[in-house]
C-alpha positions in Angstrom: 34.7 -49.6 -1.4 32.9 -46.3 -2.2 33.2 -42.7 -1.0 30.1 -40.5 -1.5 30.2 -36.8 -1.6 27.1 -34.6 -1.6 27.5 -31.1 -3.0 24.2 -29.2 -3.0 24.6 -26.2 -5.2 21.6 -26.6 -7.4 21.8 -30.3 -8.0 23.2 -33.3 -6.2 26.8 -34.1 -7.1 27.8 -37.7 -6.4 31.5 -38.6 -6.4 32.5 -42.3 -6.3 36.0 -43.7 -6.1 36.0 -47.4 -6.8 38.1 -49.9 -8.5 37.2 -50.9 -12.0 36.2 -54.4 -11.3 34.0 -53.3 -8.3 32.2 -50.9 -10.5 31.5 -53.7 -13.0 30.0 -55.8 -10.2 27.7 -52.9 -9.1 26.3 -52.0 -12.5 27.0 -54.7 -15.1 29.4 -53.1 -17.6 30.0 -50.1 -15.3 29.1 -46.5 -16.1 32.4 -46.0 -17.9 33.8 -49.0 -19.7 37.4 -49.1 -20.6 39.6 -52.1 -21.4 42.5 -51.4 -19.0 44.2 -52.9 -16.0 42.8 -52.5 -12.5 43.0 -48.8 -11.6 40.9 -46.5 -9.5 38.1 -44.6 -11.3 36.7 -41.3 -10.1 33.1 -40.9 -11.3 31.4 -37.5 -11.0 27.8 -37.6 -12.0 24.7 -35.3 -11.5 21.0 -35.1 -12.4 21.9 -33.2 -15.5 22.0 -34.7 -19.0 24.9 -37.1 -19.0 25.1 -36.8 -22.8 26.9 -33.5 -22.2 30.0 -35.3 -21.1 32.9 -34.0 -23.3 36.2 -34.9 -21.9 38.2 -37.3 -19.7 41.5 -36.8 -18.0 43.9 -38.7 -15.8 44.5 -37.3 -12.3 47.8 -37.1 -10.6 48.4 -38.4 -7.1 48.3 -34.9 -5.5 44.9 -34.3 -7.3 43.6 -37.5 -5.8 44.7 -36.4 -2.4 42.9 -33.1 -2.9 39.7 -35.0 -3.7 40.2 -37.1 -0.6 40.5 -34.0 1.5 37.2 -32.7 0.0 35.4 -35.9 0.7 36.8 -36.6 4.1 37.4 -40.3 3.4 40.5 -42.3 2.7 41.3 -44.2 -0.5 42.4 -47.8 -0.7 46.1 -48.4 -0.8 46.6 -48.4 -4.5 49.9 -47.4 -6.1 49.7 -44.2 -8.1 52.6 -44.7 -10.5 52.9 -45.6 -14.1 49.6 -46.6 -15.8 47.7 -47.0 -12.6 46.7 -43.2 -12.5 43.1 -42.6 -11.5 40.7 -41.7 -14.4 38.7 -38.5 -13.8 35.4 -37.9 -15.7 34.3 -34.2 -15.7 30.9 -32.8 -16.2 30.2 -29.1 -17.0 28.5 -28.6 -13.7 31.6 -29.6 -11.7 33.9 -26.8 -12.7 34.3 -25.8 -9.0 35.5 -29.3 -8.1 37.6 -29.5 -11.2 39.4 -26.3 -10.2 40.1 -27.7 -6.8 41.6 -30.7 -8.5 43.7 -28.5 -10.8 42.2 -30.1 -13.9 41.8 -28.2 -17.2 40.9 -28.9 -20.8 44.5 -28.2 -21.8 45.8 -31.1 -19.6 48.7 -33.0 -21.2 47.6 -36.3 -19.5 46.3 -39.1 -21.6 42.6 -39.0 -22.5 40.3 -41.9 -23.1 37.0 -42.5 -24.8 34.0 -42.7 -22.5 30.7 -44.4 -23.0 27.9 -42.5 -21.1 24.9 -44.3 -19.6 22.5 -42.9 -16.9 23.6 -43.2 -13.3 23.0 -46.7 -12.0 20.1 -47.3 -9.6 22.2 -48.0 -6.6 22.8 -44.3 -6.1 19.3 -43.2 -5.0 19.7 -42.9 -1.3 20.6 -39.2 -1.1 18.2 -36.9 0.4 18.2 -33.4 1.8 16.0 -31.3 4.1 14.3 -28.1 2.9 16.5 -25.0 3.1 16.0 -22.9 6.2 14.9 -19.4 5.4 16.3 -16.6 7.4 13.9 -14.0 9.0 13.5 -10.9 6.9 16.0 -8.2 8.0 13.2 -5.6 8.5 11.4 -8.0 10.9 14.6 -8.5 12.9 15.1 -4.7 13.0 11.5 -4.2 14.3 12.1 -6.8 17.0 15.4 -5.4 18.2 14.5 -1.7 17.9 13.0 -1.5 21.4 16.1 -3.1 22.8 18.3 -0.4 21.3 17.2 2.3 23.7 17.6 -0.1 26.7 21.1 -0.9 25.5 22.0 2.8 25.1 20.7 3.6 28.6 22.6 0.8 30.2 25.8 1.7 28.3 25.6 5.4 29.1 24.8 4.8 32.8 27.6 2.3 33.1 30.1 4.8 31.6 28.9 7.5 34.1 29.3 5.2 37.1 32.7 4.0 36.0 33.9 7.6 35.6 32.6 8.6 39.0 34.3 5.6 40.6 37.8 6.8 39.4 40.0 8.7 41.8 40.5 12.4 40.9 44.1 12.0 40.0 43.2 9.1 37.6 40.6 11.3 35.9 43.1 14.1 35.5 45.6 11.7 34.0 43.1 10.3 31.5 42.0 13.8 30.5 45.7 14.7 29.9 46.2 11.6 27.9 43.1 12.3 25.8 44.3 15.9 25.1 47.8 14.6 24.1 46.2 12.2 21.7 43.5 14.6 20.4 44.8 14.4 16.8 44.6 10.6 16.9 41.0 10.8 18.3 40.1 13.4 15.6 41.6 11.1 12.9 39.5 8.3 14.3 36.4 10.5 14.1 37.1 11.5 10.6 37.7 7.8 9.7 34.3 6.9 11.2 32.7 9.7 9.1 34.3 8.4 6.0 33.0 4.9 6.7 29.5 6.3 7.2 29.8 8.3 4.0 30.8 5.2 2.1 27.9 3.3 3.6 25.5 6.0 2.5 26.9 6.3 -1.0 26.8 2.5 -1.5 23.2 2.3 -0.4 21.7 5.0 -2.6 18.9 4.0 -4.9 16.7 5.6 -7.5 13.0 5.8 -6.5 10.7 4.2 -9.1 8.4 6.6 -11.1 9.8 9.7 -9.3 13.4 9.1 -10.2 14.8 10.8 -7.1 17.8 9.5 -5.2 17.1 8.0 -1.8 18.8 6.0 0.9 17.7 2.3 0.9 19.3 0.2 3.6 16.7 -2.7 3.3 16.1 -4.3 -0.1 12.6 -4.4 -1.5 12.8 -8.2 -1.7 13.3 -8.3 2.1 10.2 -6.3 2.6 8.2 -8.6 0.3 8.9 -11.4 2.8 7.8 -9.2 5.7 4.7 -8.1 3.7 3.8 -11.8 3.3 3.9 -12.3 7.0 2.0 -9.1 7.6 -0.7 -10.1 5.1 -1.2 -13.4 6.8 -1.5 -11.6 10.2 -4.1 -9.1 8.9 -6.1 -11.9 7.3 -6.1 -13.8 10.6 -7.0 -10.6 12.4 -9.9 -9.7 10.1 -11.0 -13.3 9.4 -14.5 -12.7 10.9 -15.0 -9.4 9.0 -13.7 -10.1 5.5 -16.6 -10.2 3.1 -16.9 -12.9 0.5 -15.6 -12.5 -3.0 -19.1 -12.7 -4.5 -20.2 -9.6 -2.5 -20.9 -6.6 -4.8 -18.6 -4.4 -2.7 -15.7 -6.8 -3.2 -16.4 -7.1 -6.9 -16.4 -3.3 -7.2 -13.0 -2.9 -5.5 -11.5 -5.9 -7.4 -12.8 -4.6 -10.8 -11.5 -1.2 -10.2 -8.1 -2.5 -9.0 -7.7 -4.6 -12.2 -8.6 -1.6 -14.3 -6.0 0.5 -12.6 -3.4 -2.2 -13.1 -4.3 -2.8 -16.7 -4.1 0.9 -17.6 -0.7 1.4 -15.9 1.2 -1.4 -17.5 3.9 1.1 -18.5 5.0 1.3 -14.9 7.6 -1.4 -14.6 6.9 -2.2 -10.9 3.2 -2.7 -11.7 3.9 -6.1 -13.3 6.1 -7.3 -10.4 3.2 -7.1 -7.9 0.7 -9.9 -7.3 -2.3 -7.8 -6.6 -5.1 -9.2 -4.3 -8.1 -7.6 -2.6 -9.6 -8.0 0.8 -12.6 -6.0 1.8 -13.2 -5.7 5.6 -16.7 -5.0 6.9 -15.8 -2.2 9.3 -16.9 1.5 9.7 -13.3 2.6 9.7 -12.6 5.0 6.8 -9.3 3.6 5.7 -7.5 1.5 3.0 -3.9 0.4 2.7 -1.7 -1.7 0.4 1.1 -3.9 1.7 4.5 -3.9 -0.2 3.6 -7.2 -1.9 0.4 -5.8 -3.5 -2.2 -7.1 -1.0 -5.0 -4.5 -0.8 -7.2 -4.1 2.3 -10.2 -1.8 2.0 -12.7 -1.1 4.8 -16.4 -0.7 4.0 -16.4 2.6 5.9 -14.3 4.0 3.0 -16.8 2.7 0.5 -19.6 4.6 2.3 -17.5 7.8 2.6 -16.6 8.2 -1.1 -19.1 10.0 -3.3 -18.5 8.0 -6.5 -16.2 5.5 -8.2 -13.8 8.3 -9.2 -13.0 9.1 -5.6 -12.5 5.5 -4.8 -10.1 5.2 -7.8 -8.1 8.1 -6.5 -7.8 6.6 -3.0 -6.8 3.2 -4.4 -4.2 4.8 -6.7 -2.8 6.7 -3.7 -2.3 3.5 -1.7 -0.9 1.6 -4.7 1.6 4.4 -5.2 3.0 3.7 -1.7 3.7 0.0 -2.8 5.0 0.8 -6.2 7.5 3.4 -5.0 8.6 1.3 -2.1 7.8 3.8 0.6 7.8 1.2 3.4 11.4 0.1 2.7 12.5 3.8 2.3 10.9 4.9 5.5 12.3 2.0 7.5 15.7 2.7 6.0 15.6 6.3 7.1 14.3 5.3 10.5 17.1 2.8 10.8 19.8 5.5 10.2 18.0 7.9 12.6 17.9 5.2 15.3 21.6 4.6 14.9 22.4 8.3 15.4 19.9 8.4 18.3 21.7 5.5 19.9 24.9 7.5 20.0 23.2 10.6 21.3 21.2 8.7 23.9 24.3 7.0 25.2 26.0 10.4 25.5 23.0 11.8 27.4 23.0 9.1 30.0 26.8 9.3 30.3 27.0 13.1 30.7 24.0 13.9 32.8 24.8 13.8 36.5 21.4 12.4 37.6 19.0 9.9 36.2 16.2 12.4 36.3 18.1 14.8 34.1 19.0 12.0 31.7 15.4 11.0 31.4 14.5 14.6 30.6 17.2 14.7 28.0 16.0 11.5 26.5 12.4 12.8 26.3 13.6 16.0 24.6 15.7 13.9 22.1 12.7 11.7 21.3 10.5 14.7 20.6 13.2 16.4 18.4 13.6 13.2 16.4 9.9 12.7 16.1 9.1 16.3 15.0 12.2 17.1 13.0 12.8 13.8 11.1 10.0 11.1 11.4 6.9 13.1 10.8 8.1 15.6 8.2 9.5 12.6 6.2 6.2 10.8 6.5 4.3 13.9 5.3 6.7 14.1 2.3 6.0 10.5 1.3 2.3 11.1 1.6 2.4 14.1 -0.7 4.5 12.0 -3.2 1.9 9.2 -3.1 -0.8 11.8 -3.8 1.1 13.0 -6.8 1.8 9.5 -8.2 -1.7 8.3 -7.3 -3.2 11.2 -9.3 -1.1 10.1 -12.3 -2.2 6.5 -12.0 -5.9 7.5 -11.8 -5.5 9.9 -14.8 -4.1 7.1 -17.0 -7.1 4.9 -15.8 -9.4 7.6 -17.2 -10.8 8.5 -13.8 -12.1 12.0 -13.2 -9.1 13.2 -11.3 -10.9 16.3 -10.3 -12.7 14.2 -7.7 -9.4 13.7 -5.8 -9.4 17.2 -4.1 -13.1 16.9 -3.4 -12.5 13.7 -1.4 -10.1 15.5 1.0 -12.6 18.4 1.3 -15.3 15.9 2.3 -12.9 14.4 4.9 -12.2 17.8 6.4 -15.9 18.5 6.8 -16.4 15.0 8.2 -13.7 15.5 10.8 -15.3 18.8 11.9 -18.8 17.4 12.0 -17.8 14.4 14.2 -16.1 16.8 16.7 -12.7 15.1 16.3 -9.8 17.2 17.5 -7.9 18.6 14.5 -4.2 18.6 15.3 -1.7 20.9 13.6 0.0 19.5 10.6 3.5 19.7 12.1 2.3 17.3 14.8 0.8 14.8 12.3 2.3 12.1 10.0 0.0 13.2 7.2 -0.5 16.6 5.5 -3.6 18.5 6.6 -6.7 18.1 4.4 -6.5 21.7 3.3 -2.8 21.4 2.2 -3.6 18.2 0.3 -6.4 19.9 -1.6 -4.1 22.8 -2.5 -1.3 20.4 -3.6 -3.7 18.4 -5.8 -5.1 21.6 -7.4 -1.6 22.6 -8.4 -1.0 19.2 -10.0 -4.4 19.1 -11.7 -3.5 20.7 -15.1 -0.7 18.2 -15.6 -3.0 15.3 -14.6 -5.7 16.4 -17.0 -3.2 16.7 -19.8 -1.9 13.2 -19.0 -5.5 11.9 -19.0 -6.2 13.4 -22.4 -3.0 11.8 -23.8 -4.2 8.3 -22.8 -7.1 8.3 -25.3 -9.6 8.7 -22.4 -13.1 10.1 -23.2 -13.6 13.8 -22.6 -14.9 14.9 -19.3 -18.4 16.2 -19.5 -20.6 18.0 -17.0 -19.6 20.4 -14.2 -16.3 20.3 -12.5 -16.8 18.3 -9.2 -14.8 20.9 -7.3 -17.1 23.7 -8.4 -20.2 21.7 -7.7 -18.9 20.8 -4.2 -18.0 24.4 -3.4 -21.5 25.5 -4.5 -23.1 22.8 -2.3 -21.1 23.8 0.7 -22.1 27.5 0.2 -25.7 26.5 0.0 -25.5 24.5 3.2 -23.7 27.3 5.0 -26.3 29.8 3.8 -29.1 27.6 5.0 -27.4 27.1 8.3 -26.9 30.8 8.7 -30.5 31.6 7.8 -31.7 29.0 10.3 -29.6 30.4 13.0 -30.8 33.9 12.2 -34.5 32.8 12.4 -33.8 31.2 15.8 -32.3 34.4 17.1 -35.3 36.5 15.9 -37.7 34.0 17.6 -35.8 34.4 20.9 -36.1 38.2 20.7 -39.9 38.1 20.0 -40.7 35.5 22.7 -38.1 35.8 25.5 -37.8 32.8 27.6 -39.8 33.0 30.9 -37.5 32.1 33.8 -38.6 29.0 35.6 -40.2 29.6 39.0 -38.1 28.8 42.0 -39.5 25.6 43.5 -38.6 26.8 47.0 -40.9 29.9 46.6 -43.7 27.9 45.0 -44.1 25.9 48.2 -44.4 28.9 50.4 -47.8 29.0 52.1 -48.6 25.5 50.9 -50.4 23.4 53.5 
C-alpha cells in the first residue's frame, strides 16, 4: 500500500509509506536496503541529487501520526513498539516536513546506514498545472477606480436618507450619545491617523538617481507586469503603422537609444531595463517610454527635431521617466489622494440636503484635487525628467544646448498652428517658456558633466544663440513686410465696390 504526498515548493516531494518487502517487490532491492525485520519505511525523495543524503532516523509513533495528518491517508495496522519503529530518511530539502515530524540531527534514536539509488521509475505520474498569475495591483486599481466614486455617492446618500428617516427624539439621543463619547471618538480618530502615518512611513522609498524620499504604494515589479500588458496593447493598436526595423528612421532611433544606454551604464536601473524600440508612422509629435523600457517614437517627432542632439534629449527625457519610476510614483500618490477623496465625497453626499448641492460639492472637490494635487505633481515629475534627461544626454556626449532650443521650437510651432495655449496651472506639463528657463539654469552643470565624460569639445556657435538670431531675423522680415503692406495701402487706397443695386438702375 502506498501514500503519495505532493508538496510543490520548488520541486516535487514524494512521500511513500510502505512495508519493506513491498518496496522490494516494486524496485528490486528497494531504494533503501537494510537487513531488518518487516517494518514500515518512510521514503522522502525529490528531484534533487540523492547523493546529498546524510542521515537516517527512526520515527516515533506520534511522529508517524503527524505524517499521516499531513498526507491525509491512513497507515496499515502495524504495531509501533520495540524494533518495529518506522525508518525515516531525510533530505536537505525537506526541513519543513522534518520540523513538523519533530526530527532533528541530535535525535537519540537509532541510526542506520543507507544505500542511495535514484528514485525508481514507478514514481513518474505526478504532474502539475502552470501557476496562476494574479493581475497586477495597478491594473486592479485602474479598473476599480471609477467604482470608488459610485460607492462613495451611494454610501453618503444612504447615510443622509437614514438620518432623515429617524424621529427627532432619536436624532437628539444619538447626538447626546456622541457628545458623551466625544473623547472615545477623538481617540479613534487619533488611532486612525496613527495607522495612516505608519502606512506612509512603511511605504517610503528613495527615488533612483535623484535620491529624494517619496511615497510608493505600488512596487516597481508590479508596474513591469502592467507595462508588459500595455506594450502588447500599443503594439496591437499601432500594428498597421509601425515601420519595419530595416527602415532608416527605425535604425536611427535604435542606434541612438543603444548609445544612450551604453554611455549611462553607471545608472543602476539602466541595466535592469530590456530596451526595445517601435517607431510609429504618424504625424503626432510625441514619444513615450513604458516602465519596462519599451520605447514608442512617432515619425512626427522625427520631423519636428532639428538634429540628432534634440532627438537625444527627447529620448533621454522619456527614458528618465522609466528609470526613476515616475509611473509607479504618480499612481501611488493618486491612490492616496483617491482614498482621501473617497472620505470627503462620502461626507459631501451625507451632509448636503439635496442631490443638486451634493453634485456641486463633488464638482468643486474634483477641481480642487485636480488643480491642487494631480497637475502640480505631474508638472514636478516632468521638470525632474528634464533634469535627469539632460544628465543622460550629457553623458552620451550630445550637445545638451539643443535641449532648450527644442522647447523654443515647440512654442513657436504651437503659436503657428493656432492651438490654444492654456495657462501652466491648468496643464499637466510645464509651459515651454518655463522649461527653457529651467534647462538654462541647469546648463552649466550639464556642460561640466559632459566635459568630465571624455566627450569631444563642442565647436561652433551655441545653438541657443543661433536660434535666437534666426528668430530675430524672421521677426524683422515679417515686420518689414507688414510695413510695406501698410505703405502700399496708403498710396493706393482700396476703391469701394459699386453697389450692385445701383448699377442696375436705368438698365433696360
